[in-house]
C-alpha positions in Angstrom: 76.6 -22.0 9.1 73.4 -21.2 7.1 75.6 -21.6 3.7 76.7 -24.9 4.9 73.5 -26.3 5.5 72.1 -25.0 2.5 74.9 -27.8 0.9 74.1 -30.4 3.4 70.5 -30.6 2.9 70.2 -31.2 -0.6 73.4 -33.6 -0.2 71.8 -35.7 2.2 68.5 -36.1 0.1 70.3 -36.5 -3.0 72.6 -39.3 -1.3 69.1 -40.7 0.2 67.7 -41.0 -3.4 70.5 -42.5 -5.0 70.3 -45.3 -2.0 66.4 -45.8 -2.9 67.2 -45.4 -6.6 69.6 -48.2 -6.8 67.4 -50.8 -5.2 64.7 -49.8 -7.1 66.7 -50.5 -10.2 68.0 -53.8 -9.2 64.2 -55.2 -8.0 62.6 -53.7 -10.7 64.9 -53.5 -13.4 64.3 -50.1 -14.1 67.5 -47.3 -14.2 66.2 -45.6 -10.8 64.3 -42.5 -13.1 61.1 -43.2 -11.3 62.4 -42.5 -8.0 65.3 -39.9 -8.9 63.1 -37.9 -11.2 60.4 -37.1 -8.4 63.6 -36.5 -5.5 65.2 -34.1 -7.9 61.9 -31.8 -8.2 62.3 -31.0 -4.5 65.9 -30.9 -4.0 67.2 -29.0 -7.1 65.2 -25.8 -6.3 67.5 -25.5 -3.2 70.3 -25.5 -5.5 68.7 -22.5 -7.1 67.1 -22.1 -10.9 63.7 -21.4 -12.4 60.9 -23.7 -12.2 61.1 -23.9 -15.9 64.3 -25.1 -15.7 64.1 -27.4 -12.7 62.1 -30.4 -14.4 64.7 -30.2 -17.6 67.1 -30.3 -15.3 66.1 -32.8 -13.3 65.1 -35.7 -16.2 68.7 -34.5 -17.6 70.2 -35.9 -14.5 68.1 -39.0 -13.8 69.4 -40.0 -17.2 73.3 -39.5 -16.2 72.7 -41.4 -12.8 71.1 -44.3 -14.6 74.1 -44.9 -16.4 75.9 -46.0 -13.5 72.5 -47.4 -11.8 71.7 -49.7 -14.8 75.3 -51.0 -15.5 75.4 -52.4 -12.0 72.1 -53.6 -12.1 73.0 -55.0 -15.0 75.8 -57.0 -14.0 74.5 -58.6 -11.0 71.3 -60.0 -12.9 74.3 -61.4 -15.6 76.0 -63.1 -12.6 72.6 -65.0 -12.1 72.3 -66.0 -15.9 68.9 -64.1 -16.3 70.1 -61.4 -18.8 69.3 -62.0 -22.6 71.6 -60.5 -24.0 70.8 -61.0 -27.5 67.2 -58.8 -27.0 70.1 -56.1 -26.0 71.8 -56.4 -29.2 68.7 -56.3 -31.7 67.1 -53.2 -29.9 70.0 -51.6 -29.3 70.3 -49.8 -32.8 66.6 -48.3 -33.0 66.5 -47.7 -29.0 69.4 -45.1 -29.8 67.6 -43.3 -32.6 64.4 -43.2 -30.9 66.1 -41.6 -27.9 67.7 -39.0 -30.1 64.3 -38.0 -30.9 63.0 -37.7 -27.4 66.1 -35.6 -26.3 65.3 -33.0 -29.3 61.2 -33.3 -28.3 62.3 -32.8 -24.7 64.3 -29.3 -25.6 61.0 -27.9 -27.0 58.6 -29.0 -24.2 58.2 -26.6 -21.5 58.6 -28.1 -18.1 54.5 -28.1 -16.9 54.2 -29.9 -20.0 57.0 -32.5 -19.3 56.0 -33.2 -15.7 52.5 -33.9 -16.6 53.8 -36.5 -19.5 56.0 -38.0 -16.9 52.7 -38.5 -14.7 50.5 -39.9 -17.3 53.1 -42.0 -18.6 54.0 -43.7 -14.8 49.9 -44.1 -14.3 49.3 -45.6 -17.5 52.3 -48.1 -17.2 51.2 -49.2 -13.5 47.9 -50.7 -14.9 50.1 -53.7 -16.5 51.4 -54.5 -13.4 47.9 -54.0 -11.4 45.2 -55.5 -13.5 45.6 -59.1 -13.9 44.1 -59.5 -17.1 46.5 -57.2 -18.7 49.5 -58.1 -17.1 49.0 -61.9 -16.9 48.5 -62.1 -20.8 50.8 -64.0 -22.9 50.2 -62.8 -26.6 52.9 -64.2 -27.9 56.1 -66.8 -27.6 58.6 -64.7 -29.6 59.8 -61.1 -29.3 58.7 -58.5 -31.6 61.0 -58.8 -34.7 61.0 -56.3 -38.0 59.0 -53.3 -38.5 57.2 -54.2 -35.0 60.9 -54.1 -33.0 61.4 -51.2 -34.9 58.7 -49.3 -33.7 58.8 -50.5 -30.3 62.6 -50.2 -29.5 62.4 -46.7 -31.4 59.3 -45.7 -29.0 60.9 -46.9 -26.0 64.1 -44.8 -26.3 62.0 -41.8 -27.4 59.0 -41.9 -24.3 62.1 -43.0 -21.9 64.1 -40.0 -23.2 61.4 -37.8 -22.3 60.9 -39.0 -19.5 64.4 -39.5 -17.9 64.0 -43.1 -17.2 65.8 -46.2 -18.1 62.7 -47.4 -20.2 63.0 -50.9 -18.1 58.8 -50.7 -17.1 58.1 -50.7 -21.1 60.7 -53.4 -21.8 59.1 -55.6 -19.0 55.8 -55.1 -20.3 56.8 -56.3 -23.6 58.7 -59.1 -22.5 56.1 -60.7 -19.9 53.4 -60.2 -23.0 56.1 -62.4 -25.1 56.5 -64.9 -22.7 59.1 -64.4 -20.9 59.4 -64.4 -17.0 59.1 -61.4 -14.8 62.7 -62.1 -13.4 64.3 -62.8 -16.7 62.5 -59.3 -17.9 63.5 -57.3 -15.3 67.0 -58.3 -15.6 67.0 -57.9 -19.6 65.5 -54.2 -19.1 68.5 -53.1 -16.6 70.5 -53.6 -19.7 68.1 -51.3 -21.8 68.2 -48.8 -19.1 72.1 -48.8 -20.2 71.4 -48.0 -23.9 69.1 -45.1 -23.3 70.7 -43.5 -20.5 73.9 -42.8 -22.0 73.0 -40.5 -25.5 70.4 -39.2 -23.4 72.6 -37.6 -21.0 74.5 -36.3 -23.4 72.3 -34.9 -25.1 70.3 -33.2 -22.6 73.6 -31.9 -21.7 74.1 -30.4 -25.0 70.8 -29.0 -25.3 71.0 -26.9 -22.3 74.3 -25.1 -22.5 72.8 -21.9 -23.6 70.2 -21.8 -21.0 69.7 -19.6 -18.0 68.4 -20.4 -14.8 69.9 -23.8 -14.4 70.5 -25.2 -10.8 74.0 -24.3 -9.3 76.4 -27.2 -10.6 74.7 -27.9 -13.6 76.4 -28.9 -17.2 73.6 -28.2 -19.5 70.6 -29.9 -18.2 72.7 -32.1 -16.2 73.2 -31.4 -12.3 77.0 -32.7 -11.9 76.8 -33.0 -8.0 73.4 -34.7 -8.1 75.0 -37.4 -10.6 78.0 -38.1 -8.4 75.9 -38.5 -5.1 72.9 -40.7 -6.3 75.4 -42.8 -8.7 77.9 -43.4 -5.6 74.9 -44.6 -3.4 72.9 -46.5 -6.0 76.2 -48.9 -6.7 75.7 -50.0 -3.0 72.1 -50.8 -3.2 71.7 -52.4 -6.8 73.1 -55.6 -5.9 70.4 -55.8 -2.9 67.6 -55.0 -4.9 68.7 -57.7 -7.6 68.7 -60.2 -4.7 65.2 -59.6 -3.7 63.8 -59.5 -6.9 65.0 -63.2 -7.7 63.8 -64.4 -4.4 60.3 -62.8 -4.4 57.4 -65.0 -6.1 56.5 -63.4 -9.5 52.9 -62.2 -8.9 53.9 -60.3 -5.8 56.9 -58.7 -7.4 54.4 -57.5 -10.1 52.0 -56.2 -7.4 54.5 -54.0 -5.4 55.7 -52.7 -8.8 52.3 -51.5 -9.8 51.6 -50.1 -6.6 54.9 -48.1 -6.4 54.2 -46.6 -10.1 50.9 -45.6 -8.9 52.7 -43.4 -6.1 54.9 -42.0 -7.9 52.4 -41.0 -10.9 50.6 -39.2 -7.6 53.5 -37.2 -6.5 54.5 -35.9 -9.9 50.7 -34.8 -10.6 50.8 -32.8 -7.7 54.1 -31.2 -8.8 52.5 -30.6 -12.5 49.4 -28.8 -11.0 52.0 -26.6 -8.4 53.9 -25.1 -11.4 
């Protein structure tokens, strides 16, 4: 009975995280990493593994779950005609390059630093949505091109790979600053999550293959049971989040997103200080 409970408790937690991650992916245009990573910090220790390994497995596993979540969210947004596929095509090469750099950097950073990077990054990104003087600005009606696009898209890929997120938050910031509505920005950002997640998940699985102290069921820095459980649930709730995103007014949507990010930053700061 004790052995059964050690499996059922983390399984239930992963299924719950998947439900929430899918809804968050749909409503906010993110891959769900801001939900999945904090949840995995709680769940993965129940499957064994060292504290140092947990941070990397949480990031790598989050990236793998984003593949399914972001694709499901993207398809739901596309049915509403809100996705700007031209932006995805133009940004894809530089995102993938930056993604590879981020995975290599993550393999050289210890778990404490990786957790702190996640917390600081989330907090800074929340300001764009909570401060009207920042989030309400439109600096251009055109998306970045040339060197600017290369730098932003590459940096987006690097930063997102380090955090195990789909990069939707940064993409939404850039698109709203360039005159896109919050609804179209969220829809397009869901596709960016797919571009980031696939190479990230593969990279984390490879760089963690020879590492010790991994939680049960891990392939490198990707925990397979967690990926399956979370992905199955996120498929169900992602369309619900999409419907909510298109029904809420833009100012309210921005504030809800900002408050959510502040909460996640607090949780991760606390985790970093405990390590």
